[in-house]
MDTraj code that builds the backbone (N, CA, C; nanometers):
import mdtraj as md
import numpy as np

residues = "UNK UNK UNK UNK UNK UNK UNK UNK UNK UNK UNK UNK UNK UNK UNK UNK UNK UNK UNK UNK UNK UNK UNK UNK UNK UNK UNK UNK UNK UNK UNK UNK UNK UNK UNK UNK UNK UNK UNK UNK UNK UNK UNK UNK UNK UNK UNK UNK UNK UNK UNK UNK UNK UNK UNK UNK UNK UNK UNK UNK UNK UNK UNK UNK UNK UNK UNK UNK UNK UNK UNK UNK UNK UNK UNK UNK UNK UNK UNK".split()
xyz = np.array([
    [-2.2518, 8.6260, -3.1842],
    [-2.3599, 8.7210, -3.1912],
    [-2.4878, 8.6621, -3.1322],
    [-2.5083, 8.5321, -3.1468],
    [-2.6290, 8.4688, -3.0922],
    [-2.6379, 8.4911, -2.9415],
    [-2.5251, 8.4813, -2.8729],
    [-2.5228, 8.5015, -2.7283],
    [-2.5665, 8.6427, -2.6914],
    [-2.5191, 8.7410, -2.7649],
    [-2.5545, 8.8800, -2.7364],
    [-2.7021, 8.9069, -2.7636],
    [-2.7555, 8.8469, -2.8689],
    [-2.8981, 8.8632, -2.8978],
    [-2.9817, 8.8006, -2.7863],
    [-2.9400, 8.6846, -2.7382],
    [-3.0104, 8.6195, -2.6274],
    [-3.0073, 8.7082, -2.5030],
    [-2.8937, 8.7699, -2.4752],
    [-2.8835, 8.8599, -2.3589],
    [-2.9794, 8.9769, -2.3702],
    [-3.0072, 9.0184, -2.4941],
    [-3.0999, 9.1287, -2.5175],
    [-3.2453, 9.0819, -2.5167],
    [-3.2678, 8.9523, -2.4929],
    [-3.4039, 8.8998, -2.4855],
    [-3.4588, 8.8478, -2.6168],
    [-3.3741, 8.8346, -2.7169],
    [-3.4172, 8.7843, -2.8482],
    [-3.3697, 8.6401, -2.8611],
    [-3.4610, 8.5423, -2.8578],
    [-3.4176, 8.4028, -2.8698],
    [-3.3611, 8.3749, -3.0088],
    [-3.2584, 8.2908, -3.0120],
    [-3.1925, 8.2582, -3.1379],
    [-3.1674, 8.1084, -3.1488],
    [-3.1483, 8.0640, -3.2718],
    [-3.1033, 7.9276, -3.3010],
    [-2.9839, 7.9413, -3.3944],
    [-2.8728, 7.8819, -3.3562],
    [-2.7528, 7.8852, -3.4385],
    [-2.7442, 7.7535, -3.5153],
    [-2.7526, 7.7597, -3.6479],
    [-2.7391, 7.6407, -3.7319],
    [-2.5933, 7.6332, -3.7763],
    [-2.5262, 7.5253, -3.7374],
    [-2.3836, 7.5130, -3.7666],
    [-2.3416, 7.3668, -3.7735],
    [-2.2357, 7.3421, -3.8448],
    [-2.1772, 7.2084, -3.8442],
    [-2.0664, 7.2003, -3.7392],
    [-2.0307, 7.3133, -3.6815],
    [-1.9283, 7.3197, -3.5772],
    [-1.9966, 7.3263, -3.4398],
    [-2.0720, 7.2227, -3.4083],
    [-2.1541, 7.2238, -3.2874],
    [-2.0707, 7.2327, -3.1599],
    [-1.9579, 7.1644, -3.1547],
    [-1.8756, 7.1674, -3.0331],
    [-1.8282, 7.3097, -3.0030],
    [-1.7917, 7.3831, -3.1063],
    [-1.7463, 7.5215, -3.0881],
    [-1.8627, 7.6081, -3.0401],
    [-1.9785, 7.5937, -3.1030],
    [-2.0951, 7.6740, -3.0657],
    [-2.1358, 7.6486, -2.9208],
    [-2.1331, 7.5227, -2.8792],
    [-2.1678, 7.4900, -2.7408],
    [-2.0630, 7.5445, -2.6445],
    [-1.9371, 7.5368, -2.6832],
    [-1.8276, 7.5834, -2.5963],
    [-1.8344, 7.7342, -2.5730],
    [-1.8730, 7.8096, -2.6755],
    [-1.8813, 7.9548, -2.6584],
    [-2.0128, 7.9978, -2.5947],
    [-2.1050, 7.9035, -2.5743],
    [-2.2252, 7.9329, -2.4978],
    [-2.3495, 7.9714, -2.5753],
    [-2.3567, 7.9383, -2.7036],
    [-2.4805, 7.9627, -2.7780],
    [-2.5902, 7.8759, -2.7166],
    [-2.7060, 7.9343, -2.6875],
    [-2.8109, 7.8608, -2.6152],
    [-2.8751, 7.7490, -2.6949],
    [-2.9149, 7.7760, -2.8169],
    [-2.9807, 7.6744, -2.9002],
    [-2.8943, 7.6517, -3.0229],
    [-2.8376, 7.5333, -3.0315],
    [-2.7490, 7.5003, -3.1426],
    [-2.8133, 7.3877, -3.2219],
    [-2.8381, 7.4125, -3.3490],
    [-2.8974, 7.3117, -3.4371],
    [-2.7877, 7.2597, -3.5288],
    [-2.7686, 7.1294, -3.5273],
    [-2.6650, 7.0658, -3.6080],
    [-2.6969, 7.0807, -3.7566],
    [-2.6066, 7.1455, -3.8301],
    [-2.6216, 7.1595, -3.9747],
    [-2.5652, 7.0386, -4.0466],
    [-2.5668, 7.0421, -4.1776],
    [-2.5262, 6.9267, -4.2586],
    [-2.3749, 6.9062, -4.2597],
    [-2.3042, 6.9964, -4.3228],
    [-2.1584, 6.9869, -4.3369],
    [-2.0992, 7.1255, -4.3246],
    [-1.9672, 7.1298, -4.3077],
    [-1.8997, 7.2588, -4.2938],
    [-1.9286, 7.3493, -4.4129],
    [-1.9204, 7.2950, -4.5331],
    [-1.9392, 7.3769, -4.6530],
    [-2.0863, 7.4015, -4.6868],
    [-2.1773, 7.3227, -4.6297],
    [-2.3210, 7.3385, -4.6587],
    [-2.4028, 7.3132, -4.5318],
    [-2.3940, 7.4009, -4.4301],
    [-2.4664, 7.3736, -4.3061],
    [-2.6188, 7.3766, -4.3218],
    [-2.6676, 7.4496, -4.4216],
    [-2.8133, 7.4616, -4.4382],
    [-2.8634, 7.3971, -4.5666],
    [-2.7894, 7.3024, -4.6179],
    [-2.8300, 7.2341, -4.7402],
    [-2.7685, 7.0967, -4.7476],
    [-2.8159, 7.0192, -4.8425],
    [-2.7628, 6.8845, -4.8632],
    [-2.7510, 6.8616, -5.0132],
    [-2.6393, 6.9063, -5.0736],
    [-2.6252, 6.8974, -5.2186],
    [-2.6218, 6.7549, -5.2719],
    [-2.6085, 6.6563, -5.1853],
    [-2.6102, 6.5170, -5.2308],
    [-2.7508, 6.4738, -5.2720],
    [-2.8514, 6.5490, -5.2298],
    [-2.9900, 6.5167, -5.2639],
    [-3.0309, 6.5870, -5.3929],
    [-3.1312, 6.5338, -5.4596],
    [-3.1872, 6.5993, -5.5776],
    [-3.2720, 6.7188, -5.5373],
    [-3.3192, 6.7950, -5.6341],
    [-3.3946, 6.9184, -5.6110],
    [-3.5076, 6.9098, -5.5108],
    [-3.6066, 6.8238, -5.5371],
    [-3.7221, 6.8145, -5.4475],
    [-3.6832, 6.7582, -5.3113],
    [-3.5941, 6.6604, -5.3101],
    [-3.5521, 6.6016, -5.1829],
    [-3.4736, 6.7018, -5.0992],
    [-3.3902, 6.7828, -5.1631],
    [-3.3165, 6.8832, -5.0863],
    [-3.4115, 6.9884, -5.0303],
    [-3.5107, 7.0266, -5.1097],
    [-3.6099, 7.1229, -5.0605],
    [-3.6793, 7.0670, -4.9380],
    [-3.7187, 6.9401, -4.9414],
    [-3.7836, 6.8776, -4.8256],
    [-3.6896, 6.8761, -4.7057],
    [-3.5610, 6.8491, -4.7293],
    [-3.4634, 6.8483, -4.6203],
    [-3.4494, 6.9874, -4.5580],
    [-3.4453, 7.0893, -4.6432],
    [-3.4331, 7.2269, -4.5927],
    [-3.5568, 7.2680, -4.5137],
    [-3.6741, 7.2275, -4.5603],
    [-3.7976, 7.2571, -4.4862],
    [-3.7930, 7.1875, -4.3499],
    [-3.7464, 7.0631, -4.3469],
    [-3.7335, 6.9906, -4.2202],
    [-3.6340, 7.0605, -4.1276],
    [-3.5248, 7.1128, -4.1833],
    [-3.4265, 7.1862, -4.1033],
    [-3.4894, 7.3122, -4.0446],
    [-3.5652, 7.3838, -4.1248],
    [-3.6334, 7.5039, -4.0774],
    [-3.7323, 7.4694, -3.9662],
    [-3.8073, 7.3637, -3.9847],
    [-3.9026, 7.3218, -3.8804],
    [-3.8310, 7.2827, -3.7515],
    [-3.7176, 7.2133, -3.7651],
    [-3.6381, 7.1770, -3.6460],
    [-3.5892, 7.3038, -3.5769],
    [-3.5502, 7.4030, -3.6546],
    [-3.5073, 7.5299, -3.5973],
    [-3.6192, 7.6012, -3.5236],
    [-3.7389, 7.5983, -3.5796],
    [-3.8531, 7.6616, -3.5130],
    [-3.8897, 7.5882, -3.3841],
    [-3.8803, 7.4547, -3.3861],
    [-3.9047, 7.3782, -3.2624],
    [-3.7999, 7.4136, -3.1571],
    [-3.6754, 7.4249, -3.1997],
    [-3.5685, 7.4625, -3.1070],
    [-3.5938, 7.6019, -3.0500],
    [-3.6373, 7.6927, -3.1342],
    [-3.6649, 7.8291, -3.0918],
    [-3.7762, 7.8332, -2.9869],
    [-3.8734, 7.7440, -2.9994],
    [-3.9865, 7.7402, -2.9061],
    [-3.9560, 7.6603, -2.7792],
    [-3.8385, 7.5978, -2.7728],
    [-3.8024, 7.5153, -2.6578],
    [-3.7265, 7.5987, -2.5555],
    [-3.7809, 7.6096, -2.4331],
    [-3.7060, 7.6820, -2.3294],
    [-3.5782, 7.6052, -2.2932],
    [-3.4687, 7.6755, -2.2795],
    [-3.3408, 7.6137, -2.2417],
    [-3.2776, 7.6958, -2.1302],
    [-3.1999, 7.6282, -2.0466],
    [-3.1321, 7.6966, -1.9363],
    [-2.9854, 7.7239, -1.9687],
    [-2.9376, 7.6709, -2.0773],
    [-2.7985, 7.6897, -2.1167],
    [-2.7781, 7.6281, -2.2531],
    [-2.6538, 7.6176, -2.2978],
    [-2.6251, 7.5617, -2.4289],
    [-2.6881, 7.4234, -2.4486],
    [-2.7671, 7.4103, -2.5550],
    [-2.8401, 7.2867, -2.5832],
    [-2.8253, 7.2529, -2.7306],
    [-2.7934, 7.1271, -2.7596],
    [-2.7782, 7.0815, -2.8976],
    [-2.9062, 7.0162, -2.9463],
    [-2.9526, 7.0593, -3.0624],
    [-3.0670, 7.0012, -3.1301],
    [-3.0132, 6.9338, -3.2561],
    [-3.0558, 6.8112, -3.2829],
    [-3.0028, 6.7365, -3.3978],
    [-3.0707, 6.7767, -3.5268],
    [-2.9986, 6.7579, -3.6367],
    [-3.0519, 6.7883, -3.7695],
    [-3.1615, 6.6890, -3.8052],
    [-3.2488, 6.7274, -3.8974],
    [-3.3535, 6.6353, -3.9411],
    [-3.2943, 6.5142, -4.0127],
    [-3.3666, 6.4045, -4.0104],
    [-3.3210, 6.2809, -4.0748],
    [-3.3203, 6.2939, -4.2254],
])
top = md.Topology()
chain = top.add_chain()
for i, resn in enumerate(residues, 1):
    res = top.add_residue(resn, chain, resSeq=i)
    for name in ("N", "CA", "C"):
        top.add_atom(name, md.element.get_by_symbol(name[0]), res)
traj = md.Trajectory(xyz[None], top)
């Protein structure tokens, strides 16, 4: 769906732990998620630390969204 939205002129960021698949199918901005079962979270962290990690992930996604790309591009998850 990300590819179709991009074709319609709506920039997208796909957050996934299956980055190779996302790049292969041509998603333009792919942000590496945490794990298959928790791509947008890190349950190994405590409450406040996980919140900080999620905020960092969101910020990385916004940076990716603002980055012009010519084709499938991988953006790494926050530290």
